C-alpha positions in Angstrom: 0.0 0.0 0.0 1.4 3.4 -1.0 2.0 5.9 1.8 0.6 9.2 0.6 1.5 11.2 3.7 -0.7 13.1 6.0 -3.7 14.9 4.5 -2.5 18.3 5.7 0.8 17.8 3.9 -1.1 18.1 0.6 -2.8 21.4 1.7 -0.3 24.0 3.0 -3.0 26.6 3.0 -4.9 24.6 5.5 -1.9 24.5 7.8 -1.5 28.3 7.5 -5.2 28.8 8.4 -4.9 26.5 11.4 -1.8 28.3 12.7 -3.5 31.7 12.3 -6.6 30.5 14.2 -4.6 29.3 17.2 -5.0 31.6 20.2 -1.7 31.2 22.1 1.9 30.5 21.5 1.4 27.3 23.6 -1.2 26.1 21.1 1.1 26.9 18.2 3.9 24.9 19.9 1.5 22.0 20.5 0.4 22.1 16.8 4.0 22.2 15.7 4.7 19.0 17.7 1.9 17.3 15.8 3.2 18.8 12.5 6.7 17.6 13.3 5.4 14.0 13.5 3.0 14.0 10.6 4.1 16.5 8.1 7.2 16.9 5.9 8.1 19.9 7.9 10.9 21.4 5.9 8.4 23.6 4.0 6.5 24.5 7.1 9.2 25.4 9.6 9.7 28.9 8.0 6.0 29.4 7.9 5.6 28.3 11.5 8.4 30.6 12.7 6.9 33.5 10.7 3.5 32.9 12.2 4.9 32.8 15.7 6.6 36.1 15.0 3.3 37.5 13.6 1.4 36.2 16.6 3.8 37.8 19.0 3.8 41.1 17.0 -0.1 41.2 17.0 -0.2 40.4 20.7 2.2 43.2 21.5 0.5 45.6 19.1 -2.8 44.8 20.8 -1.5 45.9 24.1 0.4 48.9 22.8 -1.0 49.9 19.4 -0.9 53.5 20.6 2.9 53.2 20.9 3.3 52.1 17.3 4.0 55.2 15.1 1.1 56.2 12.9 3.0 55.7 9.7 3.7 52.1 10.7 0.1 51.2 11.5 -0.7 49.3 8.4 -4.1 48.0 7.6 -3.0 44.4 8.1 -1.4 45.2 11.5 -4.6 47.0 12.6 -6.8 44.1 11.3 -4.7 41.6 13.2 -4.8 43.7 16.3 -8.5 44.4 16.5 -9.2 40.7 15.8 -7.3 39.9 18.9 -8.5 42.7 21.0 -11.4 44.9 19.8 -10.6 47.8 22.1 -7.6 48.5 19.9 -10.0 50.0 17.4 -9.8 53.3 19.2 -6.1 53.5 18.1 -6.6 52.6 14.5 -6.1 55.5 12.1 -9.3 56.8 10.4 -8.1 55.9 6.9 -8.0 52.2 8.0 -11.4 52.1 9.7 -13.5 50.4 7.0 -16.5 48.2 7.5 -14.6 44.9 7.5 -12.2 46.1 10.2 -15.0 47.4 12.3 -16.9 44.1 11.9 -13.8 42.2 13.0 -13.4 44.4 16.0 -17.1 44.0 17.1 -16.9 40.2 16.8 -14.3 40.2 19.6 -16.8 42.1 21.7 -17.2 45.3 23.7 -16.2 47.8 21.0 -19.3 49.2 19.4 -18.6 52.5 21.1 -15.5 53.0 19.0 -17.1 52.1 15.6 -17.7 55.3 13.5 -21.4 56.2 13.1 -21.4 55.6 9.3 -20.5 51.9 9.8 -23.1 51.2 12.5 -25.7 49.4 10.3 -28.1 46.7 11.6 -25.8 43.7 10.7 -22.8 45.2 12.5 -24.9 46.1 15.6 -26.4 42.6 15.7 -22.9 41.1 15.6 -21.9 43.4 18.5 -24.9 42.7 20.7 -24.5 38.9 20.1 -21.0 39.1 21.6 -21.9 41.6 24.3 -25.5 42.4 25.1 -24.7 45.7 26.8 -23.4 47.0 23.5 -27.1 47.7 22.9 -26.5 51.1 24.7 -24.3 52.1 21.7 -26.7 50.9 19.0 -28.5 53.8 17.3 -32.1 54.1 18.4 -33.4 53.4 14.9 -31.8 50.0 14.8 -33.2 48.8 18.2 -35.9 46.6 16.9 -37.4 43.5 18.7 -35.0 40.9 17.2 -31.9 42.9 18.0 -33.0 43.7 21.5 -33.9 40.1 22.1 -30.5 39.0 21.0 -28.9 41.5 23.4 -31.1 40.6 26.3 -30.5 36.9 25.7 -26.8 37.5 25.9 -26.9 39.8 28.9 -30.0 40.6 31.0 -28.6 44.0 31.9 -29.1 45.1 28.4 -32.8 45.4 29.3 -32.2 48.9 30.4 -31.3 49.9 26.8 -34.4 48.3 25.3 -37.0 50.8 24.1 -40.2 51.0 26.2 -42.4 49.4 23.5 -40.3 46.2 23.7 -39.5 46.2 27.4 -42.4 44.1 28.7 -41.9 41.5 26.0 -38.2 41.3 27.0 -39.1 40.9 30.6 -41.3 38.0 29.7 -38.4 36.4 27.6 -36.1 36.8 30.6 -38.7 35.1 32.9 -39.0 32.2 30.3 -35.3 31.9 30.2 -35.0 31.7 34.0 -37.8 29.1 34.1 -35.9 26.9 31.6 -32.8 27.0 33.7 -34.6 25.8 36.8 
């Protein structure tokens, strides 16, 4: 029987995506141990080392993006940074704050307050309140419909205080149903 090698060895792009999705340097090291055993690693050692460097750079930039000179804040660095830590959006230059970058920041939670008003459409607001219900306070009043408010209150009951009066009683009933299900 012919040995064709590990399936990941035939798909280097998959390996790159796996390495980019790992959350910590320990996970990257654990993956590299698996890769050492199952993959022909000569091609991937340079990629792995480069991704470790990028991970460390993004982590440090997340913590200290305000210390990076403005001319060195590239779009890709800003995107990597807000993906790791959405609060870094407040230090992203305005020319880089497009819809995709703002969406990436809101999916990490707690950052709708830093998203420019022109990007706060219903889809982005829904993504934000799904991660953090209290982001409802930063949603424009025109977007606070029943479904969006329900998503926010389901995620965090304290979001009830940001729900418009016309939906508040229905939301209280939903919270009561949710609590009954837990008991």
